[in-house]
C-alpha positions as CSV (number, residue, x, y, z in Angstrom):
1,M,-11.8,-0.7,17.2
2,P,-13.7,1.8,15.0
3,R,-15.7,0.2,12.2
4,K,-14.1,0.7,8.8
5,T,-15.0,0.2,5.2
6,I,-12.3,-1.9,3.6
7,F,-11.9,-2.4,-0.2
8,I,-9.9,-5.5,-1.0
9,T,-8.9,-6.6,-4.5
10,G,-8.5,-10.3,-5.2
11,A,-10.8,-10.9,-2.2
12,N,-12.0,-14.4,-3.2
13,S,-8.9,-16.4,-2.3
14,G,-5.5,-16.3,-0.6
15,F,-4.5,-13.3,1.4
16,G,-7.5,-11.3,0.2
17,L,-10.1,-13.8,1.6
18,A,-8.1,-14.3,4.8
19,I,-8.0,-10.5,5.4
20,A,-11.7,-10.1,4.5
21,T,-12.8,-12.9,6.8
22,A,-10.8,-11.6,9.8
23,A,-11.9,-8.0,9.2
24,R,-15.5,-9.0,8.9
25,R,-15.2,-10.9,12.1
26,Q,-14.2,-7.7,13.8
27,G,-17.2,-5.9,12.4
28,H,-15.7,-4.0,9.5
29,R,-17.6,-3.6,6.3
30,I,-16.0,-5.4,3.4
31,V,-16.2,-4.7,-0.3
32,G,-14.4,-7.3,-2.3
33,A,-13.3,-6.8,-5.8
34,V,-13.2,-10.0,-7.9
35,R,-12.6,-10.5,-11.6
36,S,-15.2,-13.1,-12.6
37,D,-18.7,-14.3,-11.7
38,D,-17.2,-17.6,-10.5
39,A,-14.9,-15.7,-8.1
40,R,-17.9,-13.6,-7.0
41,A,-19.8,-16.8,-6.2
42,V,-16.9,-18.2,-4.2
43,L,-16.7,-15.0,-2.1
44,A,-20.5,-15.0,-1.6
45,E,-20.3,-18.6,-0.4
46,R,-17.3,-18.2,1.9
47,L,-18.1,-14.7,3.2
48,P,-21.8,-14.0,2.7
49,E,-21.6,-10.7,4.7
50,A,-19.2,-9.2,2.2
51,R,-20.3,-7.0,-0.6
52,S,-18.6,-7.7,-3.9
53,V,-17.9,-5.9,-7.2
54,L,-16.7,-7.2,-10.5
55,L,-13.4,-5.6,-11.3
56,D,-10.4,-6.9,-13.3
57,V,-7.6,-4.6,-12.2
58,T,-6.2,-4.6,-15.8
59,D,-9.5,-3.1,-17.0
60,F,-8.0,0.3,-16.4
61,D,-10.7,2.4,-18.0
62,R,-13.3,1.0,-15.6
63,I,-11.5,1.4,-12.3
64,E,-12.4,5.0,-11.4
65,D,-16.1,4.4,-12.3
66,V,-16.2,1.2,-10.1
67,V,-14.6,3.0,-7.2
68,G,-17.1,5.9,-7.5
69,E,-20.0,3.4,-7.6
70,V,-18.7,1.6,-4.5
71,E,-18.4,4.8,-2.5
72,D,-21.9,6.0,-3.7
73,E,-23.4,2.7,-2.5
74,H,-21.4,1.9,0.6
75,G,-20.0,5.2,1.7
76,P,-16.4,6.4,2.0
77,V,-13.7,3.7,1.9
78,D,-11.3,3.9,4.8
79,V,-8.7,1.3,3.7
80,L,-7.6,-0.1,0.4
81,I,-5.9,-3.5,0.4
82,N,-4.3,-3.8,-3.0
83,N,-4.0,-7.5,-3.0
84,A,-4.7,-8.7,-6.5
85,G,-1.7,-10.4,-8.1
86,Y,-0.1,-13.6,-9.2
87,G,3.2,-15.3,-9.5
88,H,5.2,-16.1,-12.6
89,E,8.0,-18.7,-12.6
90,G,10.4,-19.1,-15.5
91,V,14.0,-18.8,-16.5
92,L,14.5,-15.3,-17.8
93,E,15.9,-16.3,-21.2
94,E,13.1,-18.8,-21.7
95,S,10.2,-16.5,-20.7
96,P,8.5,-14.5,-23.4
97,L,8.0,-10.8,-23.0
98,T,4.2,-11.2,-23.3
99,E,4.3,-13.0,-19.9
100,M,6.3,-10.1,-18.4
101,R,3.8,-7.6,-19.7
102,R,0.9,-9.5,-18.2
103,Q,2.8,-9.8,-14.9
104,F,3.4,-6.1,-14.7
105,D,-0.2,-5.3,-15.9
106,V,-1.7,-7.1,-13.0
107,N,1.0,-6.7,-10.2
108,V,2.1,-3.1,-11.0
109,F,-0.2,-1.2,-13.3
110,G,-3.4,-2.7,-11.8
111,A,-2.3,-2.0,-8.3
112,V,-1.3,1.6,-9.2
113,A,-4.5,2.2,-11.1
114,V,-6.7,1.1,-8.2
115,A,-4.6,3.2,-5.8
116,K,-4.8,6.3,-8.1
117,A,-8.6,6.0,-8.1
118,F,-8.6,6.3,-4.3
119,L,-5.8,8.9,-3.9
120,P,-8.0,12.0,-4.6
121,R,-10.7,10.8,-2.3
122,F,-8.3,10.1,0.5
123,R,-6.5,13.4,0.0
124,E,-9.7,15.4,0.0
125,R,-11.0,13.6,3.2
126,R,-7.5,14.0,4.8
127,R,-7.5,10.3,5.8
128,G,-7.2,6.8,4.4
129,F,-4.8,3.9,4.4
130,I,-3.4,2.1,1.4
131,V,-1.8,-1.4,1.9
132,N,0.0,-2.5,-1.3
133,V,0.7,-6.2,-1.1
134,T,4.2,-6.7,-2.5
135,S,6.4,-9.6,-1.3
136,M,9.8,-10.4,0.2
137,G,10.5,-10.8,-3.5
138,G,10.2,-7.0,-3.7
139,M,13.3,-6.7,-1.6
140,I,15.3,-9.9,-2.5
141,T,15.6,-12.0,-5.6
142,M,15.7,-15.6,-6.5
143,P,16.5,-17.4,-9.8
144,G,13.5,-18.3,-11.8
145,I,11.1,-15.5,-10.7
146,A,12.6,-12.5,-12.5
147,Y,9.3,-11.1,-13.8
148,Y,7.6,-11.6,-10.4
149,C,10.5,-10.0,-8.4
150,G,10.7,-7.2,-11.0
151,S,7.0,-6.4,-10.6
152,K,7.2,-6.4,-6.8
153,F,10.4,-4.3,-6.7
154,A,8.5,-1.8,-8.9
155,L,5.4,-1.7,-6.6
156,Q,7.7,-1.5,-3.6
157,G,9.4,1.6,-4.9
158,I,6.1,3.2,-6.0
159,S,4.6,2.6,-2.6
160,Q,7.5,4.5,-0.9
161,V,7.0,7.5,-3.2
162,M,3.2,7.3,-2.7
163,R,3.7,7.2,1.0
164,A,5.8,10.4,0.9
165,E,3.4,12.2,-1.4
166,M,0.3,11.3,0.7
167,A,1.8,11.9,4.1
168,P,1.0,15.6,4.2
169,F,-2.7,14.7,3.8
170,G,-2.9,12.3,6.6
171,V,-3.0,9.2,4.3
172,H,-0.9,6.2,5.3
173,V,0.7,3.9,2.7
174,T,2.5,0.6,3.7
175,A,4.0,-2.1,1.5
176,L,3.1,-5.5,2.9
177,C,6.0,-7.9,2.2
178,P,5.0,-11.5,3.0
179,G,7.4,-14.4,2.8
180,S,6.2,-18.0,2.0
181,F,2.6,-18.6,3.1
182,R,0.2,-21.4,2.6
183,T,-1.8,-19.9,-0.3
184,D,-2.2,-20.9,-3.9
185,W,0.6,-18.6,-5.0
186,A,3.0,-21.5,-5.9
187,G,0.1,-23.8,-6.9
188,R,-2.7,-23.2,-9.2
189,S,-2.3,-19.4,-9.3
190,M,1.3,-19.5,-10.6
191,V,2.0,-19.2,-14.3
192,R,4.9,-21.4,-15.3
193,T,6.9,-20.9,-18.5
194,E,7.7,-24.2,-20.3
195,R,11.3,-25.3,-20.1
196,S,13.2,-25.1,-23.4
197,I,17.0,-24.7,-22.8
198,A,18.7,-27.7,-21.3
199,E,21.7,-25.8,-20.1
200,Y,19.5,-24.3,-17.3
201,D,18.4,-27.7,-16.0
202,A,21.0,-28.1,-13.3
203,L,20.2,-24.6,-11.9
204,F,16.5,-24.4,-12.3
205,D,14.9,-27.8,-12.2
206,P,15.7,-28.4,-8.5
207,I,14.2,-24.9,-7.7
208,R,11.0,-25.6,-9.5
209,A,10.7,-29.1,-8.0
210,A,11.3,-27.7,-4.5
211,R,8.8,-24.9,-4.9
212,Q,6.1,-27.3,-6.1
213,A,6.8,-29.8,-3.3
214,K,6.7,-27.0,-0.7
215,S,3.4,-25.6,-2.0
216,G,0.8,-26.0,0.8
217,H,3.4,-26.6,3.4
218,Q,4.9,-23.1,3.7
219,P,5.6,-21.8,7.2
220,G,3.3,-18.8,7.0
221,D,-0.3,-18.9,8.2
222,P,-2.7,-16.7,6.2
223,E,-5.0,-16.2,9.2
224,K,-2.1,-14.8,11.2
225,L,-1.1,-12.6,8.3
226,A,-4.7,-11.3,8.3
227,A,-4.4,-10.5,12.1
228,A,-1.2,-8.7,11.5
229,V,-2.8,-6.6,8.7
230,L,-5.7,-5.6,11.1
231,T,-3.1,-4.5,13.7
232,L,-1.3,-2.5,10.9
233,I,-4.3,-0.6,9.8
234,E,-5.0,0.5,13.4
235,S,-1.6,2.0,13.8
236,E,-1.1,5.8,13.9
237,N,2.5,5.4,12.8
238,P,2.6,2.5,10.4
239,P,6.0,1.5,8.8
240,P,6.9,2.1,5.1
241,Q,7.0,-1.7,4.7
242,L,6.1,-4.6,6.9
243,L,7.8,-7.9,6.6
244,L,5.7,-10.9,7.5
245,G,7.1,-14.4,8.1
246,S,10.3,-15.6,9.6
247,D,11.8,-16.4,6.2
248,A,11.1,-12.8,5.0
249,V,12.8,-11.4,8.1
250,D,15.8,-13.7,7.7
251,L,16.3,-13.4,4.0
252,V,15.8,-9.6,3.8
253,S,18.1,-9.2,6.8
254,Q,20.8,-11.3,5.1
255,R,20.4,-9.1,2.0
256,I,20.8,-5.9,4.0
257,E,24.0,-7.2,5.5
258,A,25.3,-8.3,2.1
259,L,24.5,-4.9,0.7
260,K,26.4,-3.2,3.5
261,A,29.4,-5.3,2.7
262,E,29.1,-4.6,-1.0
263,I,29.0,-0.8,-0.3
264,E,32.0,-1.0,1.9
265,A,34.0,-3.1,-0.5
266,W,33.4,-0.8,-3.4
267,K,33.3,2.5,-1.4
268,A,36.5,3.9,-2.8
269,V,35.3,3.4,-6.4
270,S,31.9,4.8,-5.5
271,L,33.4,8.0,-4.0
272,S,35.9,8.4,-6.8
273,T,33.3,9.7,-9.2
274,D,32.6,13.0,-7.3
275,G,34.0,16.0,-9.2
């Protein structure tokens, strides 16, 4: 496998660290973007061979300069893994809009801003690969994570457009759509809105309790996800999106079948609007 330079956001934990570790093991050069000195120290301890750069993906005015400095120091980046993000859990009516803005700033605007810093470089070099980490929650929904699903649906759609626009220049774009994996997503990394409306208790309290109980025991293995990502970035014909995990495959497949049934059931009404 040719040696690549891989830029990974959120590289100090979760999927980012797993991908960085697996890629370094295969001889790739890793530049990990982290948003604090503490996170930088964690990455240095866990993966001393990786280079790191301080970058909060919501610091939009710095991103292009940081990417330029990275390429000046380490050479052209071959692969961007847009991994930085977090989960938000809360009943929609209870969750303030400030939490939605923060969720979209990180999960959508941050990811897009980092990608946009690389797009002209990849376009001019006529090569490159962007992996935008979305979620099965970018293709299905569940009660209690409206802001999270909304952010991932947005990044999913943007990724598909980005893929079409970059294809003529030899640049690949894939949305990575993991299911439930053993990371901190549902643990310390998740922002949880306080409960305030008792009428939602019957619906939401069991969901929150089940998610917390399942945290750390999810079926997905981050190391196996990392191996799948390395297989993906070597592909000459990568897919628009790649589901990872049996739950992602099952739940998205169920949603596709339900969507087909919905379309068929309302087809006469849908077609009645043509003039």
